[in-house]
LOBAGU-908546 format. One line per field, with one value per atom (N, C-alpha, C): x, y, z; atom name; residue number from 1. Coordinates in steps of 0.001 Angstrom, whole numbers. Layout:
BEGIN
X <- (X,...);
Y <- (Y,...);
Z <- (Z,...);
atomo <- (CA,...);
num <- (NUM,...);
# end
This chain:
BEGIN
X <- (13139,13789,15298,16039,17503,18052,18808,19412,20917,21645,23102,23601,24442,24919,26404,26756,28161,28721,29904,30415,29771,29685,28885,29397,30628,31166,31128,30536,30417,29458,29531,28712,27218,26808,25395,25016,25900,25603,25358,26192,26013,24679,24308,23017,21866,22006,20972,20847,21965,21930,21203,21476,20810,19296,18891,17462,16793,17443,16857,16741,17775,17738,16645,16478,15466,14053,13839,12486,12288,13286,13127,13637,14275,14893,16228,16849,18120,19200,19816,20858,22180,22927,24292,25140,26379,27249,28543,28935,30188,31307,32337,33492,34764,35853,37111,38144,37855,38789,38104,38690,38041,37772,38615,38431,37175,36546,35305,34079,34249,33098,32353,33087,32438,31470,31826,30931,29634,29728,28517,27657,28306,27555,26832,27494,26868,25636,25671,24537,23448,23694,22703,22811,23987,24171,25158,24961,25891,27075,28313,29459,29850,30099,30510,31838,32871,34221,34521,34764,35114,35673,36718,37300,36661,35850,35114,36027,37250,38158,38881,38838,39509,38573,37346,36408,35862,35422,34712,33215,32454,31003,30472,30962,30482,30811,31996,32334,31360,31094,30159,28741,28360,27016,26788,27851,27728,27289,27670,27258,25836,25304,23964,22867,23236,22227,21218,19949,18894,18556,19246,18958,17722,17007,15854,16221,17329,17737,19209,19806,21178,21211,22161,22372,23844,24150,25539,25820,26590,26939,28448,29193,30650,31179,32364,33017,34487,35298,36730,37119,36268,36541,37253,37173,37710,39218,39931,41387,41984,41152,41645,41888,42716,43000,41989,42237,41285,41112,42182,42100,41085,41057,40137,38706,38506,37134,36526,37356,36864,36745,37732,37687,36634,36316,35312,33974,33942,32664,32000,32784,32203,32210,33407,33525,32867,32981,32362,30849,30294,28844,28369,29142,28817,28971,30016,30221,29029,28520,27362,26140,25979,24864,25027,26241,26500,26178,26648,26437,24966,24266,22829,22090,22439,21805,22104,23352,23718,22974,22764,22115,20592,20072,18626,18024,18803,18309,17905,16646,16168,16292,16026,15986,17407,17722,19069,18951,19474,19552,21000,21260,22615,22639,23591,23788,24718,24221,25000,25254,25206,25444,24765,24232,23767,24952,24676,25746,26430,25938,26593,26105,25212,24744,25869,25893,26874,26698,27802,27744,27467,27283,27031,28279,28079,29205,29716,31031,31615,32666,33079,34120,35461,36391,37700,38550,38233,39008,38972,40114,40091,39684,40017,39629,38116,37541,36088,35393,35988,35458,35425,36513,36571,35535,35343,34344,32947,32584,31252,31091,32127,32066,31906,32636,32524,31128,30563,29200,28201,28366,27457,27547,28765,28940,28317,28466,27848,26331,25781,24331,23847,24555,24152,24184,25222,25354,24230,23881,22808,21459,21235,19951,19749,20817,20699,20274,20233,19904,18389,17842,16402,16007,16991,16694,16656,16996,17044,15932,15348,14409,15226,15872,16842,16197,16802,16526,17865,18093,19301,18946,19642,19402,20591,20314,21365,21217,21879,21805,22603,22242,23031,24237,24760,25949,25629,26463,26195,26692,25859,26198,25997,26508,26547,25643,24554,23604,22826,21960,21193,20064,19802,18676,17427,16665,15428,14190,14370,13218,12395,12873,12157,13034,12514,13337,12548,13271,12675,13264,12419,12827,12060,12780,12136,13182,12746,13722,14699,14273,15164,14773,15759,15519,16632,16385,17425,18560,19774,20923,20791,21265,21196,21926,21766,22431,21407,21905,21044,21898,21352,22078,22172,23301,23468,22392,21954,20897,19607,19311,18100,18263,19483,19725,19462,19958,19734,18246,17516,16082,15339,15746,15111,15426,16659,17018,16179,16019,15227,13794,13241,11871,11802,12798,12802,12848,13546,13650,12286,11361,10021,8998,9482,8565,8916,8353,8679,8246,7333,6876,7931,9070,10149,11175,10959,11880,11871,13048,13172,13267,13516,13585,14964,15358,16534,16020,16338,15747,16831,16662,17562,16982,17888,17465,18199,17430,17976,17040,17449,16550,15329,14185,12961,11898,10648,9517,8612,8866,8025,8689,7886,8456,9015,9912,10489,9392,8430,7348,6532,6220,5458,6239,7524,8351,8486,8710,8861,7530,6448,5131,4814,5142,4897,5746,6997,7875,7331,6684,6116,4760,4249,2964,1780,2031,928,653,-328,-581,-1719,-2144,-3194,-3349);
Y <- (5658,6271,6078,7186,7099,7196,6185,6132,6026,6916,6890,6324,5307,4584,4857,5476,5685,4391,4012,2693,1643,1923,1115,-278,-592,-1931,-2784,-2280,-3071,-4232,-5174,-6380,-6072,-5221,-4851,-4003,-3091,-2186,-2950,-3929,-4687,-5447,-5988,-6679,-5684,-4509,-3483,-3012,-2791,-2351,-3352,-4618,-5642,-5641,-5505,-5458,-4256,-3107,-1893,-2008,-2543,-2700,-3674,-4734,-5741,-5189,-4206,-3653,-2431,-2127,-1062,290,373,1630,1820,2957,3279,3502,2429,2592,3039,3795,4183,4016,3584,3358,4128,4782,5524,4572,4509,3644,4480,3999,4737,4017,2787,2046,1671,2055,1787,316,-576,-1992,-2553,-1779,-2224,-1987,-1221,-802,-1988,-3025,-4160,-4866,-4957,-5611,-4820,-3501,-2688,-2845,-2849,-3023,-4367,-5411,-6735,-6706,-5849,-5729,-4809,-4182,-3290,-1859,-1485,-133,655,1950,2852,3133,2854,3158,4644,5241,6633,6678,7190,7141,8398,8201,9327,8767,9397,9018,9878,9264,10011,10606,10109,10633,11895,12187,13389,14344,13912,14738,15891,16926,18032,17816,18524,18407,18819,19918,20260,19187,18566,17493,16331,15946,14847,15237,16467,16931,16817,17015,16887,15501,14481,13108,12817,13662,13430,14159,14946,15675,14709,14988,14147,12937,12747,11595,11860,10802,10884,10526,9783,9341,8991,9012,8546,7545,6616,5625,5643,5787,5701,4279,3568,2175,1988,3084,3003,2604,2021,1659,1413,1685,1501,36,-848,-2278,-2822,-4139,-4743,-4684,-4540,-4517,-3135,-2123,-748,-358,669,1161,2177,2680,3591,4880,5383,6669,6636,5536,5466,5203,4724,4635,6038,7009,8386,9023,8810,9478,8887,7603,6972,6855,6100,5810,7057,8036,9281,10395,10791,12003,11858,10682,10502,10529,10054,10119,11559,12371,13792,14481,14113,14682,14378,13153,12801,13618,13884,14731,16151,16676,18014,18057,17035,17002,16838,16019,15834,17155,17909,19217,20139,20142,21000,20604,19290,18790,18764,19075,19072,17687,16733,15365,15228,14971,14949,13576,12513,11182,10668,10321,9895,8694,7559,6363,6108,5786,5491,4148,3298,2025,2279,2086,2284,924,860,-390,-345,-1474,-1544,-1268,-555,-208,1093,1839,3089,4291,4096,5217,5773,7068,7695,7168,6795,6317,4835,4132,2699,1961,838,5,-786,-663,-1292,-2316,-3112,-4115,-3435,-4211,-3663,-3346,-3910,-3668,-2186,-1489,-38,364,-470,-134,-261,-1328,-1479,-366,32,1164,2419,2680,3848,3749,2543,2321,2686,2192,2479,3963,4586,6023,6808,6377,7053,6909,5704,5486,6352,6389,7204,8679,9168,10578,10878,9938,10122,10158,9240,9223,10555,11049,12311,13458,13489,14568,14526,13319,13187,13535,13083,13337,14807,15586,17019,17809,17155,17864,17939,19098,19265,19281,19444,19454,18057,17034,15674,14821,13975,12958,11691,11667,10618,9424,8276,7083,6439,6187,5499,4037,3136,1704,1089,440,-143,-1666,-2367,-3829,-4396,-5625,-6366,-7002,-8050,-8718,-9248,-8884,-9199,-10598,-11343,-12686,-12773,-13867,-13973,-15061,-15342,-16308,-15743,-16552,-16111,-15150,-14955,-14119,-14954,-14649,-15382,-14577,-13254,-12395,-12153,-12618,-12458,-11681,-10572,-9664,-9114,-8481,-7662,-6277,-5272,-3893,-2973,-2272,-1402,-441,613,1542,863,-210,-962,-2438,-3297,-4733,-5424,-6665,-7442,-7709,-7769,-8009,-9348,-9369,-10582,-10380,-11320,-11281,-11053,-10689,-10510,-10688,-11380,-11572,-10262,-10083,-8882,-8793,-9947,-9941,-9348,-9621,-9062,-7576,-7150,-5709,-4976,-5536,-4910,-4849,-5910,-5928,-4886,-4707,-3680,-2288,-2061,-762,-470,-1454,-1263,-886,-1514,-1199,181,539,1843,2987,2780,3833,4236,3297,3574,3785,3990,4195,5485,6619,7903,7992,7117,7143,6759,6240,5893,7018,8136,9268,9775,10162,10674,9601,8359,7257,6608,6144,5294,3900,2931,1595,536,-356,-1492,-2694,-3558,-4647,-5938,-6987,-8337,-9316,-10554,-11591,-11707,-12027,-12081,-12923,-12555,-13352,-12614,-11327,-10551,-10473,-10458,-10239,-8819,-8604,-7275,-6244,-6578,-5642,-5334,-6364,-6167,-5307,-5591,-4884,-3410,-3110,-1726,-990,-1639,-1012,-695,-1617,-1386,-230,-157,935,2274,2268,3497,3840,2959,3224,2710,1848,1246,-124,-212,-1438,-2270,-1954,-2739,-2352);
Z <- (18196,19353,19236,19277,19222,20639,21028,22355,22203,22852,22817,24140,24051,25223,25413,26518,26867,27428,26948,27305,26433,25148,24228,23966,24398,24174,25434,26500,27717,27545,28477,28352,28398,29333,29403,28201,27819,26708,25411,25102,23868,23868,25014,25110,24939,25537,25411,23967,23324,21926,21043,21289,20481,20726,21982,22304,21649,21720,21138,19625,18995,17542,17127,17903,17560,17647,18517,18623,17724,16919,15939,16358,17522,17950,17223,17464,16795,17861,18338,19342,18734,19523,19165,20417,20225,21370,21255,22334,22361,22766,21939,22190,22052,22656,22540,21690,21265,20418,19107,17966,16673,16429,16979,16725,17390,18251,18889,18005,16940,16129,15521,15114,14459,15402,16672,17631,17797,17778,17879,16632,15466,14224,14225,14745,14822,15729,16738,17661,17119,15977,15387,15840,16396,16923,16079,16063,15387,16313,15878,16728,16638,17797,17886,18631,17998,18563,19376,20676,21550,22857,23366,24656,25739,26573,27594,28662,28778,29785,29331,28049,27558,26822,26541,25772,26608,25921,26567,26417,27231,27148,25771,25165,23823,22786,22897,21952,22092,23299,23526,23121,23386,23014,21515,20738,19294,18862,19625,19308,19753,20621,21173,20411,19426,18663,18044,18267,17725,18561,19692,20550,21400,21714,22609,24038,24207,25536,25521,26707,26872,28023,27927,28988,29348,30639,31066,31503,30674,30953,30986,31053,31040,32412,32406,33654,33410,34416,34256,34178,34682,34590,35809,36017,37242,37354,36245,36314,36506,36630,36724,38177,38364,39696,40166,41373,41995,41202,40603,39904,38777,38026,36888,37327,38533,39031,39097,39447,39517,38138,37259,35956,35028,35201,34335,35055,36149,36804,37380,37772,38309,37267,36836,36013,34650,34028,32706,32795,33908,34087,34201,34908,35030,33677,32945,31611,30707,30776,29943,30341,31619,32060,31524,31589,31040,29548,28835,27387,27040,27809,27559,27712,28739,28928,27752,27287,26152,24886,24705,23489,23601,24777,24959,25072,25551,25757,27221,27486,28865,29527,28785,29416,29636,30881,31261,32193,31764,32603,32969,34211,34650,35364,34977,35660,36834,38010,39228,39878,41179,41891,43244,43677,45050,45983,47058,47990,47692,46697,46314,47113,48065,48875,49731,49883,50755,52177,52808,54178,54313,53178,53258,53724,54400,54829,53632,53375,52208,52604,51623,51855,52109,52634,52987,51763,50614,49394,49052,49082,48871,47457,46464,45088,44919,45498,45425,46206,47304,48072,47212,46500,45615,44510,43977,42931,43428,44606,45129,45444,45974,46242,44944,43902,42609,42032,42137,41650,42424,43734,44536,44205,43987,43631,42274,41327,40015,40138,40927,41133,41701,42710,43337,42336,41506,40527,39499,39063,38075,38696,39916,40573,40891,40903,41160,39920,38760,37504,37321,37528,37348,35880,34997,33559,32964,33751,33236,33840,33017,33489,33757,34902,35200,35902,35688,36478,36821,38091,38542,38765,38071,38214,38943,40063,40899,40957,40033,40067,41239,41611,42573,41901,42492,41938,40540,39572,38176,37829,37124,36674,35162,34591,33129,32570,33232,32711,31524,30940,29767,30103,31400,31798,31954,32976,33230,32849,32719,32485,33724,34878,36147,37116,37635,38430,39610,40504,41551,41412,41286,41018,41954,42808,43789,44344,45046,45635,46584,47237,48116,48070,47812,47785,48564,48961,49630,48650,49179,48310,47601,46353,45560,44251,43360,42064,40956,39793,38626,37379,36388,35131,34360,33700,32866,31788,31284,30267,30815,32076,32680,32985,33323,33503,32194,31099,29790,29457,29757,29476,30297,31543,32381,31843,31447,30869,29623,28772,27556,27896,28924,29343,29991,30787,31448,30438,29338,28328,27783,27761,27232,28346,29566,30685,31411,30967,31598,33055,33468,34849,35866,35393,36314,36446,35783,35915,37350,37827,39178,40241,39840,40784,40801,41981,42145,42483,41632,41731,41844,42804,42947,42208,41718,40835,41184,41407,41586,40888,40814,40290,41195,40594,41382,40727,40960,40475,39503,39281,38365,36995,35957,34638,34571,33638,33478,33258,32418,32116,33361,34141,35385,36377,36509,37483,37134,35864,35438,35549,35175,35302,36764,37662,39087,39598,39167,39583,39114,37963,37411,38007,38852,39486,38727,37719,36955,37575,38399,39129,38546,37395,36791,35372);
atomo <- (N,CA,C,N,CA,C,N,CA,C,N,CA,C,N,CA,C,N,CA,C,N,CA,C,N,CA,C,N,CA,C,N,CA,C,N,CA,C,N,CA,C,N,CA,C,N,CA,C,N,CA,C,N,CA,C,N,CA,C,N,CA,C,N,CA,C,N,CA,C,N,CA,C,N,CA,C,N,CA,C,N,CA,C,N,CA,C,N,CA,C,N,CA,C,N,CA,C,N,CA,C,N,CA,C,N,CA,C,N,CA,C,N,CA,C,N,CA,C,N,CA,C,N,CA,C,N,CA,C,N,CA,C,N,CA,C,N,CA,C,N,CA,C,N,CA,C,N,CA,C,N,CA,C,N,CA,C,N,CA,C,N,CA,C,N,CA,C,N,CA,C,N,CA,C,N,CA,C,N,CA,C,N,CA,C,N,CA,C,N,CA,C,N,CA,C,N,CA,C,N,CA,C,N,CA,C,N,CA,C,N,CA,C,N,CA,C,N,CA,C,N,CA,C,N,CA,C,N,CA,C,N,CA,C,N,CA,C,N,CA,C,N,CA,C,N,CA,C,N,CA,C,N,CA,C,N,CA,C,N,CA,C,N,CA,C,N,CA,C,N,CA,C,N,CA,C,N,CA,C,N,CA,C,N,CA,C,N,CA,C,N,CA,C,N,CA,C,N,CA,C,N,CA,C,N,CA,C,N,CA,C,N,CA,C,N,CA,C,N,CA,C,N,CA,C,N,CA,C,N,CA,C,N,CA,C,N,CA,C,N,CA,C,N,CA,C,N,CA,C,N,CA,C,N,CA,C,N,CA,C,N,CA,C,N,CA,C,N,CA,C,N,CA,C,N,CA,C,N,CA,C,N,CA,C,N,CA,C,N,CA,C,N,CA,C,N,CA,C,N,CA,C,N,CA,C,N,CA,C,N,CA,C,N,CA,C,N,CA,C,N,CA,C,N,CA,C,N,CA,C,N,CA,C,N,CA,C,N,CA,C,N,CA,C,N,CA,C,N,CA,C,N,CA,C,N,CA,C,N,CA,C,N,CA,C,N,CA,C,N,CA,C,N,CA,C,N,CA,C,N,CA,C,N,CA,C,N,CA,C,N,CA,C,N,CA,C,N,CA,C,N,CA,C,N,CA,C,N,CA,C,N,CA,C,N,CA,C,N,CA,C,N,CA,C,N,CA,C,N,CA,C,N,CA,C,N,CA,C,N,CA,C,N,CA,C,N,CA,C,N,CA,C,N,CA,C,N,CA,C,N,CA,C,N,CA,C,N,CA,C,N,CA,C,N,CA,C,N,CA,C,N,CA,C,N,CA,C,N,CA,C,N,CA,C,N,CA,C,N,CA,C,N,CA,C,N,CA,C,N,CA,C,N,CA,C,N,CA,C,N,CA,C,N,CA,C,N,CA,C,N,CA,C,N,CA,C,N,CA,C,N,CA,C,N,CA,C,N,CA,C,N,CA,C,N,CA,C,N,CA,C,N,CA,C,N,CA,C,N,CA,C,N,CA,C,N,CA,C,N,CA,C,N,CA,C,N,CA,C,N,CA,C,N,CA,C,N,CA,C,N,CA,C,N,CA,C,N,CA,C,N,CA,C,N,CA,C,N,CA,C,N,CA,C,N,CA,C,N,CA,C,N,CA,C,N,CA,C,N,CA,C,N,CA,C,N,CA,C,N,CA,C,N,CA,C,N,CA,C,N,CA,C,N,CA,C,N,CA,C,N,CA,C,N,CA,C);
num <- (1,1,1,2,2,2,3,3,3,4,4,4,5,5,5,6,6,6,7,7,7,8,8,8,9,9,9,10,10,10,11,11,11,12,12,12,13,13,13,14,14,14,15,15,15,16,16,16,17,17,17,18,18,18,19,19,19,20,20,20,21,21,21,22,22,22,23,23,23,24,24,24,25,25,25,26,26,26,27,27,27,28,28,28,29,29,29,30,30,30,31,31,31,32,32,32,33,33,33,34,34,34,35,35,35,36,36,36,37,37,37,38,38,38,39,39,39,40,40,40,41,41,41,42,42,42,43,43,43,44,44,44,45,45,45,46,46,46,47,47,47,48,48,48,49,49,49,50,50,50,51,51,51,52,52,52,53,53,53,54,54,54,55,55,55,56,56,56,57,57,57,58,58,58,59,59,59,60,60,60,61,61,61,62,62,62,63,63,63,64,64,64,65,65,65,66,66,66,67,67,67,68,68,68,69,69,69,70,70,70,71,71,71,72,72,72,73,73,73,74,74,74,75,75,75,76,76,76,77,77,77,78,78,78,79,79,79,80,80,80,81,81,81,82,82,82,83,83,83,84,84,84,85,85,85,86,86,86,87,87,87,88,88,88,89,89,89,90,90,90,91,91,91,92,92,92,93,93,93,94,94,94,95,95,95,96,96,96,97,97,97,98,98,98,99,99,99,100,100,100,101,101,101,102,102,102,103,103,103,104,104,104,105,105,105,106,106,106,107,107,107,108,108,108,109,109,109,110,110,110,111,111,111,112,112,112,113,113,113,114,114,114,115,115,115,116,116,116,117,117,117,118,118,118,119,119,119,120,120,120,121,121,121,122,122,122,123,123,123,124,124,124,125,125,125,126,126,126,127,127,127,128,128,128,129,129,129,130,130,130,131,131,131,132,132,132,133,133,133,134,134,134,135,135,135,136,136,136,137,137,137,138,138,138,139,139,139,140,140,140,141,141,141,142,142,142,143,143,143,144,144,144,145,145,145,146,146,146,147,147,147,148,148,148,149,149,149,150,150,150,151,151,151,152,152,152,153,153,153,154,154,154,155,155,155,156,156,156,157,157,157,158,158,158,159,159,159,160,160,160,161,161,161,162,162,162,163,163,163,164,164,164,165,165,165,166,166,166,167,167,167,168,168,168,169,169,169,170,170,170,171,171,171,172,172,172,173,173,173,174,174,174,175,175,175,176,176,176,177,177,177,178,178,178,179,179,179,180,180,180,181,181,181,182,182,182,183,183,183,184,184,184,185,185,185,186,186,186,187,187,187,188,188,188,189,189,189,190,190,190,191,191,191,192,192,192,193,193,193,194,194,194,195,195,195,196,196,196,197,197,197,198,198,198,199,199,199,200,200,200,201,201,201,202,202,202,203,203,203,204,204,204,205,205,205,206,206,206,207,207,207,208,208,208,209,209,209,210,210,210,211,211,211,212,212,212,213,213,213,214,214,214,215,215,215,216,216,216,217,217,217,218,218,218,219,219,219,220,220,220,221,221,221,222,222,222);
# end
């Protein structure tokens, strides 16, 4: 299975690439700086050089040829201003959806955030407000694509532990935290679970194994 990950040098993306490579899949990561390529190669992923903020959908579609799935894991990052929350967290996600449609790639996973629903009460920080609005707009745009088998994954507060392998995954969960390693593990499982297509799922640390949680989300209860 070839999976192309937008934002291929992100913390979750690198963990996901390593998991996919270890299970025999063929991950590829889109990066905008050539010096990031070595880190992707170390994770077992093919580096693909493209700036998502300036690329066209046909240019991006060219990198998706032969892919079975795409994952949107890009983000402007905590040090960026409000403008880049829109150009990366929103617009690049829409661009990837456009490119996936052009390339005939149906499976689309997007990493969003809890609290990204339109009309949700947000913190007073205007940049964080813009980030959540951008994520919500991206989610809405992806969910409107009838040609895509999309899954929106909305993790809670991200932490940097080693991962426990125990999560709670459902359309709505109580607010909480989750290790980036566990987010990557859930993404890897979702890629091989078509029964989760068309779902928006929230994710925090919990008591179910990743496999159990994803199977339950897909409706496999036994």
